[in-house]
mmCIF file of the N, C-alpha and C atoms, coordinates in Angstrom:
data_MODEL
# 
_entry.id   MODEL 
# 
loop_
_atom_site.group_PDB 
_atom_site.id 
_atom_site.type_symbol 
_atom_site.label_atom_id 
_atom_site.label_alt_id 
_atom_site.label_comp_id 
_atom_site.label_asym_id 
_atom_site.label_entity_id 
_atom_site.label_seq_id 
_atom_site.pdbx_PDB_ins_code 
_atom_site.Cartn_x 
_atom_site.Cartn_y 
_atom_site.Cartn_z 
_atom_site.occupancy 
_atom_site.B_iso_or_equiv 
_atom_site.pdbx_formal_charge 
_atom_site.auth_seq_id 
_atom_site.auth_comp_id 
_atom_site.auth_asym_id 
_atom_site.auth_atom_id 
_atom_site.pdbx_PDB_model_num 
ATOM 1   N N  . UNK A 1 1  ? 5.808  12.195  1.043   1.00 0.00 ? 1  UNK A N  1 
ATOM 2   C CA . UNK A 1 1  ? 5.168  11.129  1.752   1.00 0.00 ? 1  UNK A CA 1 
ATOM 3   C C  . UNK A 1 1  ? 4.137  10.444  0.865   1.00 0.00 ? 1  UNK A C  1 
ATOM 4   N N  . UNK A 1 2  ? 4.055  9.161   1.008   1.00 0.00 ? 2  UNK A N  1 
ATOM 5   C CA . UNK A 1 2  ? 3.113  8.384   0.215   1.00 0.00 ? 2  UNK A CA 1 
ATOM 6   C C  . UNK A 1 2  ? 1.813  8.204   0.982   1.00 0.00 ? 2  UNK A C  1 
ATOM 7   N N  . UNK A 1 3  ? 0.739  8.014   0.233   1.00 0.00 ? 3  UNK A N  1 
ATOM 8   C CA . UNK A 1 3  ? -0.564 7.734   0.819   1.00 0.00 ? 3  UNK A CA 1 
ATOM 9   C C  . UNK A 1 3  ? -1.051 6.392   0.296   1.00 0.00 ? 3  UNK A C  1 
ATOM 10  N N  . UNK A 1 4  ? -1.803 5.696   1.138   1.00 0.00 ? 4  UNK A N  1 
ATOM 11  C CA . UNK A 1 4  ? -2.361 4.400   0.770   1.00 0.00 ? 4  UNK A CA 1 
ATOM 12  C C  . UNK A 1 4  ? -3.391 4.600   -0.339  1.00 0.00 ? 4  UNK A C  1 
ATOM 13  N N  . UNK A 1 5  ? -3.346 3.754   -1.361  1.00 0.00 ? 5  UNK A N  1 
ATOM 14  C CA . UNK A 1 5  ? -4.287 3.861   -2.478  1.00 0.00 ? 5  UNK A CA 1 
ATOM 15  C C  . UNK A 1 5  ? -5.666 3.297   -2.146  1.00 0.00 ? 5  UNK A C  1 
ATOM 16  N N  . UNK A 1 6  ? -5.789 2.539   -1.060  1.00 0.00 ? 6  UNK A N  1 
ATOM 17  C CA . UNK A 1 6  ? -7.101 2.007   -0.678  1.00 0.00 ? 6  UNK A CA 1 
ATOM 18  C C  . UNK A 1 6  ? -7.832 2.941   0.284   1.00 0.00 ? 6  UNK A C  1 
ATOM 19  N N  . UNK A 1 7  ? -7.155 3.375   1.351   1.00 0.00 ? 7  UNK A N  1 
ATOM 20  C CA . UNK A 1 7  ? -7.836 4.177   2.370   1.00 0.00 ? 7  UNK A CA 1 
ATOM 21  C C  . UNK A 1 7  ? -7.451 5.652   2.346   1.00 0.00 ? 7  UNK A C  1 
ATOM 22  N N  . UNK A 1 8  ? -6.353 6.009   1.692   1.00 0.00 ? 8  UNK A N  1 
ATOM 23  C CA . UNK A 1 8  ? -5.931 7.406   1.615   1.00 0.00 ? 8  UNK A CA 1 
ATOM 24  C C  . UNK A 1 8  ? -5.155 7.882   2.826   1.00 0.00 ? 8  UNK A C  1 
ATOM 25  N N  . UNK A 1 9  ? -4.832 6.977   3.728   1.00 0.00 ? 9  UNK A N  1 
ATOM 26  C CA . UNK A 1 9  ? -4.113 7.320   4.940   1.00 0.00 ? 9  UNK A CA 1 
ATOM 27  C C  . UNK A 1 9  ? -2.622 7.495   4.638   1.00 0.00 ? 9  UNK A C  1 
ATOM 28  N N  . UNK A 1 10 ? -1.968 8.401   5.351   1.00 0.00 ? 10 UNK A N  1 
ATOM 29  C CA . UNK A 1 10 ? -0.534 8.636   5.188   1.00 0.00 ? 10 UNK A CA 1 
ATOM 30  C C  . UNK A 1 10 ? 0.226  7.409   5.677   1.00 0.00 ? 10 UNK A C  1 
ATOM 31  N N  . UNK A 1 11 ? 1.191  6.937   4.890   1.00 0.00 ? 11 UNK A N  1 
ATOM 32  C CA . UNK A 1 11 ? 1.948  5.732   5.225   1.00 0.00 ? 11 UNK A CA 1 
ATOM 33  C C  . UNK A 1 11 ? 3.188  6.115   6.014   1.00 0.00 ? 11 UNK A C  1 
ATOM 34  N N  . UNK A 1 12 ? 3.413  5.406   7.106   1.00 0.00 ? 12 UNK A N  1 
ATOM 35  C CA . UNK A 1 12 ? 4.570  5.655   7.954   1.00 0.00 ? 12 UNK A CA 1 
ATOM 36  C C  . UNK A 1 12 ? 5.830  5.151   7.280   1.00 0.00 ? 12 UNK A C  1 
ATOM 37  N N  . UNK A 1 13 ? 6.969  5.780   7.620   1.00 0.00 ? 13 UNK A N  1 
ATOM 38  C CA . UNK A 1 13 ? 8.252  5.363   7.075   1.00 0.00 ? 13 UNK A CA 1 
ATOM 39  C C  . UNK A 1 13 ? 9.218  5.066   8.213   1.00 0.00 ? 13 UNK A C  1 
ATOM 40  N N  . UNK A 1 14 ? 10.250 4.297   7.904   1.00 0.00 ? 14 UNK A N  1 
ATOM 41  C CA . UNK A 1 14 ? 11.303 4.024   8.871   1.00 0.00 ? 14 UNK A CA 1 
ATOM 42  C C  . UNK A 1 14 ? 12.323 5.151   8.818   1.00 0.00 ? 14 UNK A C  1 
ATOM 43  N N  . UNK A 1 15 ? 13.343 5.062   9.620   1.00 0.00 ? 15 UNK A N  1 
ATOM 44  C CA . UNK A 1 15 ? 14.356 6.111   9.635   1.00 0.00 ? 15 UNK A CA 1 
ATOM 45  C C  . UNK A 1 15 ? 15.194 6.131   8.355   1.00 0.00 ? 15 UNK A C  1 
ATOM 46  N N  . UNK A 1 16 ? 15.135 5.080   7.569   1.00 0.00 ? 16 UNK A N  1 
ATOM 47  C CA . UNK A 1 16 ? 15.835 5.033   6.278   1.00 0.00 ? 16 UNK A CA 1 
ATOM 48  C C  . UNK A 1 16 ? 14.906 5.369   5.121   1.00 0.00 ? 16 UNK A C  1 
ATOM 49  N N  . UNK A 1 17 ? 13.727 5.939   5.421   1.00 0.00 ? 17 UNK A N  1 
ATOM 50  C CA . UNK A 1 17 ? 12.711 6.340   4.453   1.00 0.00 ? 17 UNK A CA 1 
ATOM 51  C C  . UNK A 1 17 ? 12.145 5.180   3.647   1.00 0.00 ? 17 UNK A C  1 
ATOM 52  N N  . UNK A 1 18 ? 12.084 4.000   4.258   1.00 0.00 ? 18 UNK A N  1 
ATOM 53  C CA . UNK A 1 18 ? 11.391 2.867   3.660   1.00 0.00 ? 18 UNK A CA 1 
ATOM 54  C C  . UNK A 1 18 ? 9.979  2.857   4.214   1.00 0.00 ? 18 UNK A C  1 
ATOM 55  N N  . UNK A 1 19 ? 9.008  2.544   3.360   1.00 0.00 ? 19 UNK A N  1 
ATOM 56  C CA . UNK A 1 19 ? 7.619  2.575   3.808   1.00 0.00 ? 19 UNK A CA 1 
ATOM 57  C C  . UNK A 1 19 ? 7.292  1.352   4.654   1.00 0.00 ? 19 UNK A C  1 
ATOM 58  N N  . UNK A 1 20 ? 6.357  1.538   5.586   1.00 0.00 ? 20 UNK A N  1 
ATOM 59  C CA . UNK A 1 20 ? 5.839  0.421   6.373   1.00 0.00 ? 20 UNK A CA 1 
ATOM 60  C C  . UNK A 1 20 ? 4.552  0.001   5.678   1.00 0.00 ? 20 UNK A C  1 
ATOM 61  N N  . UNK A 1 21 ? 4.687  -0.838  4.691   1.00 0.00 ? 21 UNK A N  1 
ATOM 62  C CA . UNK A 1 21 ? 3.588  -1.277  3.844   1.00 0.00 ? 21 UNK A CA 1 
ATOM 63  C C  . UNK A 1 21 ? 4.169  -2.061  2.683   1.00 0.00 ? 21 UNK A C  1 
ATOM 64  N N  . UNK A 1 22 ? 3.478  -2.049  1.567   1.00 0.00 ? 22 UNK A N  1 
ATOM 65  C CA . UNK A 1 22 ? 3.957  -2.796  0.416   1.00 0.00 ? 22 UNK A CA 1 
ATOM 66  C C  . UNK A 1 22 ? 3.514  -2.140  -0.881  1.00 0.00 ? 22 UNK A C  1 
ATOM 67  N N  . UNK A 1 23 ? 4.190  -2.500  -1.948  1.00 0.00 ? 23 UNK A N  1 
ATOM 68  C CA . UNK A 1 23 ? 3.818  -2.079  -3.290  1.00 0.00 ? 23 UNK A CA 1 
ATOM 69  C C  . UNK A 1 23 ? 3.118  -3.245  -3.974  1.00 0.00 ? 23 UNK A C  1 
ATOM 70  N N  . UNK A 1 24 ? 2.006  -2.962  -4.654  1.00 0.00 ? 24 UNK A N  1 
ATOM 71  C CA . UNK A 1 24 ? 1.236  -3.989  -5.361  1.00 0.00 ? 24 UNK A CA 1 
ATOM 72  C C  . UNK A 1 24 ? 1.026  -3.495  -6.781  1.00 0.00 ? 24 UNK A C  1 
ATOM 73  N N  . UNK A 1 25 ? 1.237  -4.367  -7.755  1.00 0.00 ? 25 UNK A N  1 
ATOM 74  C CA . UNK A 1 25 ? 0.984  -4.007  -9.151  1.00 0.00 ? 25 UNK A CA 1 
ATOM 75  C C  . UNK A 1 25 ? -0.472 -4.289  -9.488  1.00 0.00 ? 25 UNK A C  1 
ATOM 76  N N  . UNK A 1 26 ? -1.106 -3.343  -10.189 1.00 0.00 ? 26 UNK A N  1 
ATOM 77  C CA . UNK A 1 26 ? -2.491 -3.554  -10.604 1.00 0.00 ? 26 UNK A CA 1 
ATOM 78  C C  . UNK A 1 26 ? -2.516 -4.281  -11.936 1.00 0.00 ? 26 UNK A C  1 
ATOM 79  N N  . UNK A 1 27 ? -3.683 -4.414  -12.530 1.00 0.00 ? 27 UNK A N  1 
ATOM 80  C CA . UNK A 1 27 ? -3.831 -5.170  -13.778 1.00 0.00 ? 27 UNK A CA 1 
ATOM 81  C C  . UNK A 1 27 ? -3.085 -4.533  -14.937 1.00 0.00 ? 27 UNK A C  1 
ATOM 82  N N  . UNK A 1 28 ? -2.902 -3.209  -14.892 1.00 0.00 ? 28 UNK A N  1 
ATOM 83  C CA . UNK A 1 28 ? -2.205 -2.497  -15.966 1.00 0.00 ? 28 UNK A CA 1 
ATOM 84  C C  . UNK A 1 28 ? -0.696 -2.463  -15.760 1.00 0.00 ? 28 UNK A C  1 
ATOM 85  N N  . UNK A 1 29 ? -0.213 -2.940  -14.610 1.00 0.00 ? 29 UNK A N  1 
ATOM 86  C CA . UNK A 1 29 ? 1.210  -2.984  -14.331 1.00 0.00 ? 29 UNK A CA 1 
ATOM 87  C C  . UNK A 1 29 ? 1.718  -1.779  -13.550 1.00 0.00 ? 29 UNK A C  1 
ATOM 88  N N  . UNK A 1 30 ? 0.813  -0.881  -13.124 1.00 0.00 ? 30 UNK A N  1 
ATOM 89  C CA . UNK A 1 30 ? 1.219  0.278   -12.339 1.00 0.00 ? 30 UNK A CA 1 
ATOM 90  C C  . UNK A 1 30 ? 1.329  -0.127  -10.867 1.00 0.00 ? 30 UNK A C  1 
ATOM 91  N N  . UNK A 1 31 ? 2.313  0.470   -10.174 1.00 0.00 ? 31 UNK A N  1 
ATOM 92  C CA . UNK A 1 31 ? 2.502  0.155   -8.773  1.00 0.00 ? 31 UNK A CA 1 
ATOM 93  C C  . UNK A 1 31 ? 1.564  0.975   -7.905  1.00 0.00 ? 31 UNK A C  1 
ATOM 94  N N  . UNK A 1 32 ? 0.958  0.326   -6.955  1.00 0.00 ? 32 UNK A N  1 
ATOM 95  C CA . UNK A 1 32 ? 0.088  0.964   -5.975  1.00 0.00 ? 32 UNK A CA 1 
ATOM 96  C C  . UNK A 1 32 ? 0.692  0.735   -4.601  1.00 0.00 ? 32 UNK A C  1 
ATOM 97  N N  . UNK A 1 33 ? 0.497  1.681   -3.694  1.00 0.00 ? 33 UNK A N  1 
ATOM 98  C CA . UNK A 1 33 ? 1.024  1.583   -2.343  1.00 0.00 ? 33 UNK A CA 1 
ATOM 99  C C  . UNK A 1 33 ? -0.113 1.216   -1.402  1.00 0.00 ? 33 UNK A C  1 
ATOM 100 N N  . UNK A 1 34 ? 0.135  0.230   -0.531  1.00 0.00 ? 34 UNK A N  1 
ATOM 101 C CA . UNK A 1 34 ? -0.875 -0.229  0.414   1.00 0.00 ? 34 UNK A CA 1 
ATOM 102 C C  . UNK A 1 34 ? -0.263 -0.208  1.811   1.00 0.00 ? 34 UNK A C  1 
ATOM 103 N N  . UNK A 1 35 ? -0.979 0.390   2.771   1.00 0.00 ? 35 UNK A N  1 
ATOM 104 C CA . UNK A 1 35 ? -0.474 0.478   4.143   1.00 0.00 ? 35 UNK A CA 1 
ATOM 105 C C  . UNK A 1 35 ? -0.624 -0.874  4.847   1.00 0.00 ? 35 UNK A C  1 
ATOM 106 N N  . UNK A 1 36 ? 0.034  -0.991  5.993   1.00 0.00 ? 36 UNK A N  1 
ATOM 107 C CA . UNK A 1 36 ? 0.004  -2.258  6.722   1.00 0.00 ? 36 UNK A CA 1 
ATOM 108 C C  . UNK A 1 36 ? -1.379 -2.546  7.307   1.00 0.00 ? 36 UNK A C  1 
ATOM 109 N N  . UNK A 1 37 ? -2.148 -1.504  7.650   1.00 0.00 ? 37 UNK A N  1 
ATOM 110 C CA . UNK A 1 37 ? -3.504 -1.721  8.169   1.00 0.00 ? 37 UNK A CA 1 
ATOM 111 C C  . UNK A 1 37 ? -4.407 -2.331  7.108   1.00 0.00 ? 37 UNK A C  1 
ATOM 112 N N  . UNK A 1 38 ? -4.324 -1.842  5.872   1.00 0.00 ? 38 UNK A N  1 
ATOM 113 C CA . UNK A 1 38 ? -5.144 -2.386  4.784   1.00 0.00 ? 38 UNK A CA 1 
ATOM 114 C C  . UNK A 1 38 ? -4.709 -3.799  4.422   1.00 0.00 ? 38 UNK A C  1 
ATOM 115 N N  . UNK A 1 39 ? -3.438 -4.110  4.613   1.00 0.00 ? 39 UNK A N  1 
ATOM 116 C CA . UNK A 1 39 ? -2.971 -5.466  4.360   1.00 0.00 ? 39 UNK A CA 1 
ATOM 117 C C  . UNK A 1 39 ? -3.637 -6.439  5.321   1.00 0.00 ? 39 UNK A C  1 
ATOM 118 N N  . UNK A 1 40 ? -3.813 -6.017  6.573   1.00 0.00 ? 40 UNK A N  1 
ATOM 119 C CA . UNK A 1 40 ? -4.459 -6.883  7.556   1.00 0.00 ? 40 UNK A CA 1 
ATOM 120 C C  . UNK A 1 40 ? -5.948 -7.030  7.280   1.00 0.00 ? 40 UNK A C  1 
ATOM 121 N N  . UNK A 1 41 ? -6.600 -5.936  6.856   1.00 0.00 ? 41 UNK A N  1 
ATOM 122 C CA . UNK A 1 41 ? -8.042 -5.963  6.614   1.00 0.00 ? 41 UNK A CA 1 
ATOM 123 C C  . UNK A 1 41 ? -8.395 -6.753  5.359   1.00 0.00 ? 41 UNK A C  1 
ATOM 124 N N  . UNK A 1 42 ? -7.647 -6.529  4.280   1.00 0.00 ? 42 UNK A N  1 
ATOM 125 C CA . UNK A 1 42 ? -7.945 -7.148  2.986   1.00 0.00 ? 42 UNK A CA 1 
ATOM 126 C C  . UNK A 1 42 ? -6.872 -8.201  2.697   1.00 0.00 ? 42 UNK A C  1 
ATOM 127 N N  . UNK A 1 43 ? -7.234 -9.440  2.835   1.00 0.00 ? 43 UNK A N  1 
ATOM 128 C CA . UNK A 1 43 ? -6.268 -10.532 2.642   1.00 0.00 ? 43 UNK A CA 1 
ATOM 129 C C  . UNK A 1 43 ? -5.892 -10.687 1.163   1.00 0.00 ? 43 UNK A C  1 
ATOM 130 N N  . UNK A 1 44 ? -6.829 -10.447 0.251   1.00 0.00 ? 44 UNK A N  1 
ATOM 131 C CA . UNK A 1 44 ? -6.558 -10.579 -1.184  1.00 0.00 ? 44 UNK A CA 1 
ATOM 132 C C  . UNK A 1 44 ? -6.511 -9.185  -1.803  1.00 0.00 ? 44 UNK A C  1 
ATOM 133 N N  . UNK A 1 45 ? -5.382 -8.516  -1.677  1.00 0.00 ? 45 UNK A N  1 
ATOM 134 C CA . UNK A 1 45 ? -5.246 -7.121  -2.113  1.00 0.00 ? 45 UNK A CA 1 
ATOM 135 C C  . UNK A 1 45 ? -5.250 -6.992  -3.628  1.00 0.00 ? 45 UNK A C  1 
ATOM 136 N N  . UNK A 1 46 ? -4.704 -7.959  -4.330  1.00 0.00 ? 46 UNK A N  1 
ATOM 137 C CA . UNK A 1 46 ? -4.625 -7.850  -5.787  1.00 0.00 ? 46 UNK A CA 1 
ATOM 138 C C  . UNK A 1 46 ? -5.989 -7.784  -6.452  1.00 0.00 ? 46 UNK A C  1 
ATOM 139 N N  . UNK A 1 47 ? -6.989 -8.336  -5.810  1.00 0.00 ? 47 UNK A N  1 
ATOM 140 C CA . UNK A 1 47 ? -8.329 -8.271  -6.398  1.00 0.00 ? 47 UNK A CA 1 
ATOM 141 C C  . UNK A 1 47 ? -8.961 -6.894  -6.193  1.00 0.00 ? 47 UNK A C  1 
ATOM 142 N N  . UNK A 1 48 ? -8.400 -6.072  -5.311  1.00 0.00 ? 48 UNK A N  1 
ATOM 143 C CA . UNK A 1 48 ? -8.915 -4.725  -5.067  1.00 0.00 ? 48 UNK A CA 1 
ATOM 144 C C  . UNK A 1 48 ? -8.615 -3.785  -6.225  1.00 0.00 ? 48 UNK A C  1 
ATOM 145 N N  . UNK A 1 49 ? -7.539 -4.052  -6.957  1.00 0.00 ? 49 UNK A N  1 
ATOM 146 C CA . UNK A 1 49 ? -7.125 -3.149  -8.033  1.00 0.00 ? 49 UNK A CA 1 
ATOM 147 C C  . UNK A 1 49 ? -7.499 -3.714  -9.339  1.00 0.00 ? 49 UNK A C  1 
# 
């Protein structure tokens, strides 16, 4: 199971094991996982990393 890189909360998945959230690349090109709640709270997620 994946955890959100902003809040540390466990990310929910669908029945096909797809995450309910998104992947965001940071400045170094590494992928970070962000939950749907953090997407709503932080409109500009790329500036967080």
